[in-house]
PDB file with SEQRES, HELIX, SHEET and CRYST1 records, atoms N, CA, C and O in Angstrom:
SEQRES   1 A   65  MET ARG GLU ARG PRO LYS VAL VAL LEU PHE TRP ILE PRO          
SEQRES   2 A   65  LEU LEU PHE GLY LEU LEU SER GLY THR ALA LEU ILE GLY          
SEQRES   3 A   65  ARG PRO SER LEU ALA GLY VAL ARG ALA VAL ASP ILE VAL          
SEQRES   4 A   65  HIS LEU ILE ALA THR GLY MET CYS PHE GLY ALA THR ILE          
SEQRES   5 A   65  PRO LEU PHE VAL LEU PHE LEU ARG SER ARG GLY PRO ARG          
HELIX    1 AA1 VAL A    8  ILE A   25  1                                  18    
HELIX    2 AA2 ALA A   35  ARG A   62  1                                  28    
CRYST1    1.000    1.000    1.000  90.00  90.00  90.00 P 1           1          
ATOM      1  N   MET A   1     124.652 128.870  97.226  1.00  0.00           N  
ATOM      2  CA  MET A   1     124.336 129.973  96.446  1.00  0.00           C  
ATOM      3  C   MET A   1     125.459 131.079  96.643  1.00  0.00           C  
ATOM      4  O   MET A   1     125.969 131.251  97.750  1.00  0.00           O  
ATOM      5  N   ARG A   2     125.794 131.756  95.627  1.00  0.00           N  
ATOM      6  CA  ARG A   2     126.814 132.635  95.699  1.00  0.00           C  
ATOM      7  C   ARG A   2     126.212 134.033  96.223  1.00  0.00           C  
ATOM      8  O   ARG A   2     125.154 134.524  95.829  1.00  0.00           O  
ATOM      9  N   GLU A   3     127.128 134.616  97.238  1.00  0.00           N  
ATOM     10  CA  GLU A   3     126.759 135.809  97.824  1.00  0.00           C  
ATOM     11  C   GLU A   3     126.948 136.969  96.962  1.00  0.00           C  
ATOM     12  O   GLU A   3     127.963 137.008  96.268  1.00  0.00           O  
ATOM     13  N   ARG A   4     126.102 137.918  96.917  1.00  0.00           N  
ATOM     14  CA  ARG A   4     126.125 139.104  96.037  1.00  0.00           C  
ATOM     15  C   ARG A   4     127.206 140.083  96.805  1.00  0.00           C  
ATOM     16  O   ARG A   4     127.204 140.311  98.014  1.00  0.00           O  
ATOM     17  N   PRO A   5     128.104 140.597  95.861  1.00  0.00           N  
ATOM     18  CA  PRO A   5     129.066 141.566  96.472  1.00  0.00           C  
ATOM     19  C   PRO A   5     128.375 142.801  97.009  1.00  0.00           C  
ATOM     20  O   PRO A   5     127.304 143.175  96.531  1.00  0.00           O  
ATOM     21  N   LYS A   6     128.957 143.412  97.962  1.00  0.00           N  
ATOM     22  CA  LYS A   6     128.424 144.628  98.547  1.00  0.00           C  
ATOM     23  C   LYS A   6     128.857 145.828  97.762  1.00  0.00           C  
ATOM     24  O   LYS A   6     128.786 146.910  98.346  1.00  0.00           O  
ATOM     25  N   VAL A   7     129.287 145.806  96.553  1.00  0.00           N  
ATOM     26  CA  VAL A   7     129.579 146.921  95.725  1.00  0.00           C  
ATOM     27  C   VAL A   7     128.483 147.788  95.467  1.00  0.00           C  
ATOM     28  O   VAL A   7     128.686 148.979  95.232  1.00  0.00           O  
ATOM     29  N   VAL A   8     127.264 147.267  95.489  1.00  0.00           N  
ATOM     30  CA  VAL A   8     126.121 148.013  95.239  1.00  0.00           C  
ATOM     31  C   VAL A   8     125.935 149.136  96.386  1.00  0.00           C  
ATOM     32  O   VAL A   8     125.391 150.201  96.095  1.00  0.00           O  
ATOM     33  N   LEU A   9     126.377 148.888  97.645  1.00  0.00           N  
ATOM     34  CA  LEU A   9     126.273 149.908  98.613  1.00  0.00           C  
ATOM     35  C   LEU A   9     127.259 151.117  98.329  1.00  0.00           C  
ATOM     36  O   LEU A   9     127.097 152.239  98.808  1.00  0.00           O  
ATOM     37  N   PHE A  10     128.217 150.782  97.559  1.00  0.00           N  
ATOM     38  CA  PHE A  10     129.208 151.826  97.223  1.00  0.00           C  
ATOM     39  C   PHE A  10     128.687 152.660  96.069  1.00  0.00           C  
ATOM     40  O   PHE A  10     128.869 153.877  96.106  1.00  0.00           O  
ATOM     41  N   TRP A  11     128.088 152.132  95.104  1.00  0.00           N  
ATOM     42  CA  TRP A  11     127.659 152.768  93.906  1.00  0.00           C  
ATOM     43  C   TRP A  11     126.414 153.594  94.036  1.00  0.00           C  
ATOM     44  O   TRP A  11     126.305 154.604  93.340  1.00  0.00           O  
ATOM     45  N   ILE A  12     125.482 153.249  94.859  1.00  0.00           N  
ATOM     46  CA  ILE A  12     124.265 153.964  95.021  1.00  0.00           C  
ATOM     47  C   ILE A  12     124.463 155.396  95.482  1.00  0.00           C  
ATOM     48  O   ILE A  12     124.011 156.302  94.781  1.00  0.00           O  
ATOM     49  N   PRO A  13     125.147 155.682  96.678  1.00  0.00           N  
ATOM     50  CA  PRO A  13     125.300 157.024  97.124  1.00  0.00           C  
ATOM     51  C   PRO A  13     126.286 157.763  96.128  1.00  0.00           C  
ATOM     52  O   PRO A  13     126.171 158.970  95.912  1.00  0.00           O  
ATOM     53  N   LEU A  14     127.227 157.007  95.552  1.00  0.00           N  
ATOM     54  CA  LEU A  14     128.140 157.726  94.513  1.00  0.00           C  
ATOM     55  C   LEU A  14     127.366 158.226  93.368  1.00  0.00           C  
ATOM     56  O   LEU A  14     127.550 159.362  92.930  1.00  0.00           O  
ATOM     57  N   LEU A  15     126.478 157.384  92.853  1.00  0.00           N  
ATOM     58  CA  LEU A  15     125.667 157.909  91.705  1.00  0.00           C  
ATOM     59  C   LEU A  15     124.781 159.040  92.129  1.00  0.00           C  
ATOM     60  O   LEU A  15     124.754 160.047  91.422  1.00  0.00           O  
ATOM     61  N   PHE A  16     124.075 158.974  93.183  1.00  0.00           N  
ATOM     62  CA  PHE A  16     123.249 160.105  93.632  1.00  0.00           C  
ATOM     63  C   PHE A  16     124.190 161.358  93.799  1.00  0.00           C  
ATOM     64  O   PHE A  16     123.856 162.444  93.324  1.00  0.00           O  
ATOM     65  N   GLY A  17     125.380 161.186  94.486  1.00  0.00           N  
ATOM     66  CA  GLY A  17     126.286 162.328  94.727  1.00  0.00           C  
ATOM     67  C   GLY A  17     126.684 162.933  93.414  1.00  0.00           C  
ATOM     68  O   GLY A  17     126.629 164.154  93.270  1.00  0.00           O  
ATOM     69  N   LEU A  18     127.070 162.162  92.475  1.00  0.00           N  
ATOM     70  CA  LEU A  18     127.498 162.731  91.221  1.00  0.00           C  
ATOM     71  C   LEU A  18     126.375 163.399  90.472  1.00  0.00           C  
ATOM     72  O   LEU A  18     126.561 164.523  90.007  1.00  0.00           O  
ATOM     73  N   LEU A  19     125.214 162.777  90.324  1.00  0.00           N  
ATOM     74  CA  LEU A  19     124.060 163.480  89.750  1.00  0.00           C  
ATOM     75  C   LEU A  19     123.767 164.806  90.436  1.00  0.00           C  
ATOM     76  O   LEU A  19     123.639 165.836  89.775  1.00  0.00           O  
ATOM     77  N   SER A  20     123.670 164.784  91.650  1.00  0.00           N  
ATOM     78  CA  SER A  20     123.400 166.014  92.437  1.00  0.00           C  
ATOM     79  C   SER A  20     124.600 167.098  92.227  1.00  0.00           C  
ATOM     80  O   SER A  20     124.352 168.294  92.079  1.00  0.00           O  
ATOM     81  N   GLY A  21     125.889 166.582  92.229  1.00  0.00           N  
ATOM     82  CA  GLY A  21     126.902 167.469  92.082  1.00  0.00           C  
ATOM     83  C   GLY A  21     126.992 168.151  90.782  1.00  0.00           C  
ATOM     84  O   GLY A  21     127.296 169.341  90.699  1.00  0.00           O  
ATOM     85  N   THR A  22     126.715 167.371  89.716  1.00  0.00           N  
ATOM     86  CA  THR A  22     126.679 167.883  88.357  1.00  0.00           C  
ATOM     87  C   THR A  22     125.553 168.902  88.188  1.00  0.00           C  
ATOM     88  O   THR A  22     125.749 169.920  87.523  1.00  0.00           O  
ATOM     89  N   ALA A  23     124.398 168.659  88.764  1.00  0.00           N  
ATOM     90  CA  ALA A  23     123.123 169.593  88.619  1.00  0.00           C  
ATOM     91  C   ALA A  23     123.642 170.872  89.354  1.00  0.00           C  
ATOM     92  O   ALA A  23     123.365 171.982  88.899  1.00  0.00           O  
ATOM     93  N   LEU A  24     124.370 170.728  90.453  1.00  0.00           N  
ATOM     94  CA  LEU A  24     124.731 171.917  91.271  1.00  0.00           C  
ATOM     95  C   LEU A  24     125.842 172.775  90.571  1.00  0.00           C  
ATOM     96  O   LEU A  24     125.893 173.998  90.707  1.00  0.00           O  
ATOM     97  N   ILE A  25     126.708 172.072  89.830  1.00  0.00           N  
ATOM     98  CA  ILE A  25     127.758 172.729  89.125  1.00  0.00           C  
ATOM     99  C   ILE A  25     127.071 173.599  87.954  1.00  0.00           C  
ATOM    100  O   ILE A  25     127.510 174.714  87.673  1.00  0.00           O  
ATOM    101  N   GLY A  26     126.144 173.120  87.392  1.00  0.00           N  
ATOM    102  CA  GLY A  26     125.399 173.766  86.329  1.00  0.00           C  
ATOM    103  C   GLY A  26     124.658 175.065  86.604  1.00  0.00           C  
ATOM    104  O   GLY A  26     124.109 175.683  85.692  1.00  0.00           O  
ATOM    105  N   ARG A  27     124.646 175.470  87.856  1.00  0.00           N  
ATOM    106  CA  ARG A  27     123.936 176.593  88.336  1.00  0.00           C  
ATOM    107  C   ARG A  27     124.714 177.820  87.888  1.00  0.00           C  
ATOM    108  O   ARG A  27     125.944 177.788  87.937  1.00  0.00           O  
ATOM    109  N   PRO A  28     124.072 178.900  87.454  1.00  0.00           N  
ATOM    110  CA  PRO A  28     124.709 180.072  86.935  1.00  0.00           C  
ATOM    111  C   PRO A  28     125.712 180.817  87.842  1.00  0.00           C  
ATOM    112  O   PRO A  28     126.767 181.278  87.407  1.00  0.00           O  
ATOM    113  N   SER A  29     125.327 180.905  89.099  1.00  0.00           N  
ATOM    114  CA  SER A  29     126.159 181.618  90.045  1.00  0.00           C  
ATOM    115  C   SER A  29     125.903 181.126  91.516  1.00  0.00           C  
ATOM    116  O   SER A  29     124.813 180.621  91.783  1.00  0.00           O  
ATOM    117  N   LEU A  30     126.759 181.243  92.364  1.00  0.00           N  
ATOM    118  CA  LEU A  30     126.611 180.876  93.788  1.00  0.00           C  
ATOM    119  C   LEU A  30     126.291 182.118  94.687  1.00  0.00           C  
ATOM    120  O   LEU A  30     126.126 182.073  95.907  1.00  0.00           O  
ATOM    121  N   ALA A  31     126.227 183.267  93.873  1.00  0.00           N  
ATOM    122  CA  ALA A  31     126.002 184.588  94.635  1.00  0.00           C  
ATOM    123  C   ALA A  31     124.622 184.668  95.165  1.00  0.00           C  
ATOM    124  O   ALA A  31     124.375 185.132  96.278  1.00  0.00           O  
ATOM    125  N   GLY A  32     123.707 184.197  94.332  1.00  0.00           N  
ATOM    126  CA  GLY A  32     122.347 184.158  94.659  1.00  0.00           C  
ATOM    127  C   GLY A  32     121.816 182.760  95.215  1.00  0.00           C  
ATOM    128  O   GLY A  32     120.888 182.131  94.707  1.00  0.00           O  
ATOM    129  N   VAL A  33     122.525 182.382  96.304  1.00  0.00           N  
ATOM    130  CA  VAL A  33     122.192 180.990  96.792  1.00  0.00           C  
ATOM    131  C   VAL A  33     120.830 181.026  97.547  1.00  0.00           C  
ATOM    132  O   VAL A  33     120.628 181.811  98.473  1.00  0.00           O  
ATOM    133  N   ARG A  34     119.979 180.198  97.133  1.00  0.00           N  
ATOM    134  CA  ARG A  34     118.693 180.087  97.736  1.00  0.00           C  
ATOM    135  C   ARG A  34     118.627 178.811  98.710  1.00  0.00           C  
ATOM    136  O   ARG A  34     119.522 177.969  98.637  1.00  0.00           O  
ATOM    137  N   ALA A  35     117.649 178.678  99.554  1.00  0.00           N  
ATOM    138  CA  ALA A  35     117.550 177.664 100.529  1.00  0.00           C  
ATOM    139  C   ALA A  35     117.628 176.251  99.839  1.00  0.00           C  
ATOM    140  O   ALA A  35     118.249 175.307 100.328  1.00  0.00           O  
ATOM    141  N   VAL A  36     116.934 176.204  98.653  1.00  0.00           N  
ATOM    142  CA  VAL A  36     116.962 174.924  97.965  1.00  0.00           C  
ATOM    143  C   VAL A  36     118.283 174.427  97.532  1.00  0.00           C  
ATOM    144  O   VAL A  36     118.545 173.225  97.499  1.00  0.00           O  
ATOM    145  N   ASP A  37     119.187 175.438  97.171  1.00  0.00           N  
ATOM    146  CA  ASP A  37     120.556 175.198  96.706  1.00  0.00           C  
ATOM    147  C   ASP A  37     121.351 174.669  98.005  1.00  0.00           C  
ATOM    148  O   ASP A  37     122.141 173.730  97.909  1.00  0.00           O  
ATOM    149  N   ILE A  38     121.112 175.286  99.147  1.00  0.00           N  
ATOM    150  CA  ILE A  38     121.822 174.755 100.423  1.00  0.00           C  
ATOM    151  C   ILE A  38     121.423 173.372 100.694  1.00  0.00           C  
ATOM    152  O   ILE A  38     122.300 172.568 101.010  1.00  0.00           O  
ATOM    153  N   VAL A  39     120.196 173.001 100.607  1.00  0.00           N  
ATOM    154  CA  VAL A  39     119.703 171.667 100.817  1.00  0.00           C  
ATOM    155  C   VAL A  39     120.323 170.696  99.783  1.00  0.00           C  
ATOM    156  O   VAL A  39     120.729 169.589 100.137  1.00  0.00           O  
ATOM    157  N   HIS A  40     120.385 171.089  98.600  1.00  0.00           N  
ATOM    158  CA  HIS A  40     120.948 170.362  97.459  1.00  0.00           C  
ATOM    159  C   HIS A  40     122.391 170.033  97.814  1.00  0.00           C  
ATOM    160  O   HIS A  40     122.808 168.877  97.746  1.00  0.00           O  
ATOM    161  N   LEU A  41     123.157 171.068  98.199  1.00  0.00           N  
ATOM    162  CA  LEU A  41     124.578 170.971  98.622  1.00  0.00           C  
ATOM    163  C   LEU A  41     124.802 169.987  99.777  1.00  0.00           C  
ATOM    164  O   LEU A  41     125.702 169.150  99.727  1.00  0.00           O  
ATOM    165  N   ILE A  42     123.934 170.108 100.860  1.00  0.00           N  
ATOM    166  CA  ILE A  42     123.864 169.315 101.950  1.00  0.00           C  
ATOM    167  C   ILE A  42     123.740 167.743 101.554  1.00  0.00           C  
ATOM    168  O   ILE A  42     124.502 166.871 101.971  1.00  0.00           O  
ATOM    169  N   ALA A  43     122.664 167.541 100.690  1.00  0.00           N  
ATOM    170  CA  ALA A  43     122.438 166.234 100.297  1.00  0.00           C  
ATOM    171  C   ALA A  43     123.567 165.644  99.477  1.00  0.00           C  
ATOM    172  O   ALA A  43     123.887 164.458  99.562  1.00  0.00           O  
ATOM    173  N   THR A  44     124.138 166.495  98.701  1.00  0.00           N  
ATOM    174  CA  THR A  44     125.394 165.985  97.911  1.00  0.00           C  
ATOM    175  C   THR A  44     126.573 165.589  98.831  1.00  0.00           C  
ATOM    176  O   THR A  44     127.269 164.597  98.614  1.00  0.00           O  
ATOM    177  N   GLY A  45     126.738 166.380  99.806  1.00  0.00           N  
ATOM    178  CA  GLY A  45     127.786 166.006 100.781  1.00  0.00           C  
ATOM    179  C   GLY A  45     127.478 164.781 101.511  1.00  0.00           C  
ATOM    180  O   GLY A  45     128.392 164.006 101.793  1.00  0.00           O  
ATOM    181  N   MET A  46     126.143 164.513 101.875  1.00  0.00           N  
ATOM    182  CA  MET A  46     125.816 163.276 102.643  1.00  0.00           C  
ATOM    183  C   MET A  46     126.027 162.168 101.762  1.00  0.00           C  
ATOM    184  O   MET A  46     126.466 161.130 102.256  1.00  0.00           O  
ATOM    185  N   CYS A  47     125.760 162.226 100.413  1.00  0.00           N  
ATOM    186  CA  CYS A  47     125.987 161.079  99.569  1.00  0.00           C  
ATOM    187  C   CYS A  47     127.426 160.703  99.460  1.00  0.00           C  
ATOM    188  O   CYS A  47     127.804 159.533  99.505  1.00  0.00           O  
ATOM    189  N   PHE A  48     128.263 161.790  99.306  1.00  0.00           N  
ATOM    190  CA  PHE A  48     129.702 161.470  99.214  1.00  0.00           C  
ATOM    191  C   PHE A  48     130.252 161.090 100.650  1.00  0.00           C  
ATOM    192  O   PHE A  48     131.257 160.386 100.752  1.00  0.00           O  
ATOM    193  N   GLY A  49     129.616 161.539 101.685  1.00  0.00           N  
ATOM    194  CA  GLY A  49     130.046 161.107 102.939  1.00  0.00           C  
ATOM    195  C   GLY A  49     129.658 159.698 103.250  1.00  0.00           C  
ATOM    196  O   GLY A  49     130.336 159.088 104.078  1.00  0.00           O  
ATOM    197  N   ALA A  50     128.677 159.135 102.696  1.00  0.00           N  
ATOM    198  CA  ALA A  50     128.408 157.758 102.788  1.00  0.00           C  
ATOM    199  C   ALA A  50     129.189 156.920 101.843  1.00  0.00           C  
ATOM    200  O   ALA A  50     129.415 155.747 102.140  1.00  0.00           O  
ATOM    201  N   THR A  51     129.625 157.434 100.716  1.00  0.00           N  
ATOM    202  CA  THR A  51     130.279 156.733  99.759  1.00  0.00           C  
ATOM    203  C   THR A  51     131.689 156.379 100.177  1.00  0.00           C  
ATOM    204  O   THR A  51     132.142 155.256  99.953  1.00  0.00           O  
ATOM    205  N   ILE A  52     132.403 157.345 100.795  1.00  0.00           N  
ATOM    206  CA  ILE A  52     133.793 157.043 101.124  1.00  0.00           C  
ATOM    207  C   ILE A  52     133.929 155.991 102.182  1.00  0.00           C  
ATOM    208  O   ILE A  52     134.742 155.103 101.924  1.00  0.00           O  
ATOM    209  N   PRO A  53     133.323 155.922 103.263  1.00  0.00           N  
ATOM    210  CA  PRO A  53     133.498 154.782 104.169  1.00  0.00           C  
ATOM    211  C   PRO A  53     133.004 153.438 103.568  1.00  0.00           C  
ATOM    212  O   PRO A  53     133.586 152.382 103.811  1.00  0.00           O  
ATOM    213  N   LEU A  54     131.990 153.513 102.835  1.00  0.00           N  
ATOM    214  CA  LEU A  54     131.578 152.172 102.128  1.00  0.00           C  
ATOM    215  C   LEU A  54     132.621 151.776 101.223  1.00  0.00           C  
ATOM    216  O   LEU A  54     132.866 150.572 101.147  1.00  0.00           O  
ATOM    217  N   PHE A  55     133.286 152.600 100.512  1.00  0.00           N  
ATOM    218  CA  PHE A  55     134.384 152.211  99.505  1.00  0.00           C  
ATOM    219  C   PHE A  55     135.570 151.603 100.422  1.00  0.00           C  
ATOM    220  O   PHE A  55     136.111 150.562 100.052  1.00  0.00           O  
ATOM    221  N   VAL A  56     135.952 152.203 101.538  1.00  0.00           N  
ATOM    222  CA  VAL A  56     136.899 151.746 102.405  1.00  0.00           C  
ATOM    223  C   VAL A  56     136.556 150.327 102.926  1.00  0.00           C  
ATOM    224  O   VAL A  56     137.404 149.437 102.988  1.00  0.00           O  
ATOM    225  N   LEU A  57     135.314 150.173 103.283  1.00  0.00           N  
ATOM    226  CA  LEU A  57     134.826 148.869 103.726  1.00  0.00           C  
ATOM    227  C   LEU A  57     134.840 147.848 102.670  1.00  0.00           C  
ATOM    228  O   LEU A  57     135.079 146.671 102.944  1.00  0.00           O  
ATOM    229  N   PHE A  58     134.593 148.251 101.465  1.00  0.00           N  
ATOM    230  CA  PHE A  58     134.699 147.382 100.278  1.00  0.00           C  
ATOM    231  C   PHE A  58     136.133 146.970 100.049  1.00  0.00           C  
ATOM    232  O   PHE A  58     136.392 145.779  99.876  1.00  0.00           O  
ATOM    233  N   LEU A  59     137.047 147.858 100.039  1.00  0.00           N  
ATOM    234  CA  LEU A  59     138.506 147.443  99.911  1.00  0.00           C  
ATOM    235  C   LEU A  59     139.007 146.660 101.064  1.00  0.00           C  
ATOM    236  O   LEU A  59     139.832 145.768 100.863  1.00  0.00           O  
ATOM    237  N   ARG A  60     138.588 146.915 102.219  1.00  0.00           N  
ATOM    238  CA  ARG A  60     139.094 145.989 103.374  1.00  0.00           C  
ATOM    239  C   ARG A  60     138.468 144.654 103.251  1.00  0.00           C  
ATOM    240  O   ARG A  60     139.139 143.696 103.635  1.00  0.00           O  
ATOM    241  N   SER A  61     137.166 144.424 102.726  1.00  0.00           N  
ATOM    242  CA  SER A  61     136.553 143.201 102.667  1.00  0.00           C  
ATOM    243  C   SER A  61     137.173 142.302 101.683  1.00  0.00           C  
ATOM    244  O   SER A  61     137.101 141.088 101.875  1.00  0.00           O  
ATOM    245  N   ARG A  62     137.782 142.776 100.639  1.00  0.00           N  
ATOM    246  CA  ARG A  62     138.364 142.136  99.551  1.00  0.00           C  
ATOM    247  C   ARG A  62     139.657 141.437 100.128  1.00  0.00           C  
ATOM    248  O   ARG A  62     139.889 140.244  99.936  1.00  0.00           O  
ATOM    249  N   GLY A  63     140.422 142.218 100.800  1.00  0.00           N  
ATOM    250  CA  GLY A  63     141.690 141.656 101.391  1.00  0.00           C  
ATOM    251  C   GLY A  63     142.642 141.114 100.449  1.00  0.00           C  
ATOM    252  O   GLY A  63     142.391 141.108  99.244  1.00  0.00           O  
ATOM    253  N   PRO A  64     143.658 140.685 100.898  1.00  0.00           N  
ATOM    254  CA  PRO A  64     144.683 139.929 100.048  1.00  0.00           C  
ATOM    255  C   PRO A  64     144.266 138.662  99.589  1.00  0.00           C  
ATOM    256  O   PRO A  64     143.707 137.918 100.395  1.00  0.00           O  
ATOM    257  N   ARG A  65     144.454 138.280  98.376  1.00  0.00           N  
ATOM    258  CA  ARG A  65     143.914 137.036  97.787  1.00  0.00           C  
ATOM    259  C   ARG A  65     145.062 136.160  97.488  1.00  0.00           C  
ATOM    260  O   ARG A  65     144.879 135.052  96.986  1.00  0.00           O  
TER     261      ARG A  65                                                      
END                                                                             
């Protein structure tokens, strides 16, 4: 049986990070930052923080062919 690539591990946090980031950019101003905005920003950072190492692992696992 063929093994599924681990690309899914890369795309899931990237997708959530991009969706969250675009919603955050659409806010009218950052002057009136509320607690929910701070939580939203932290969650976006966590998604991108998970995506970058997973992308590096994906590139390393492919290796030279």
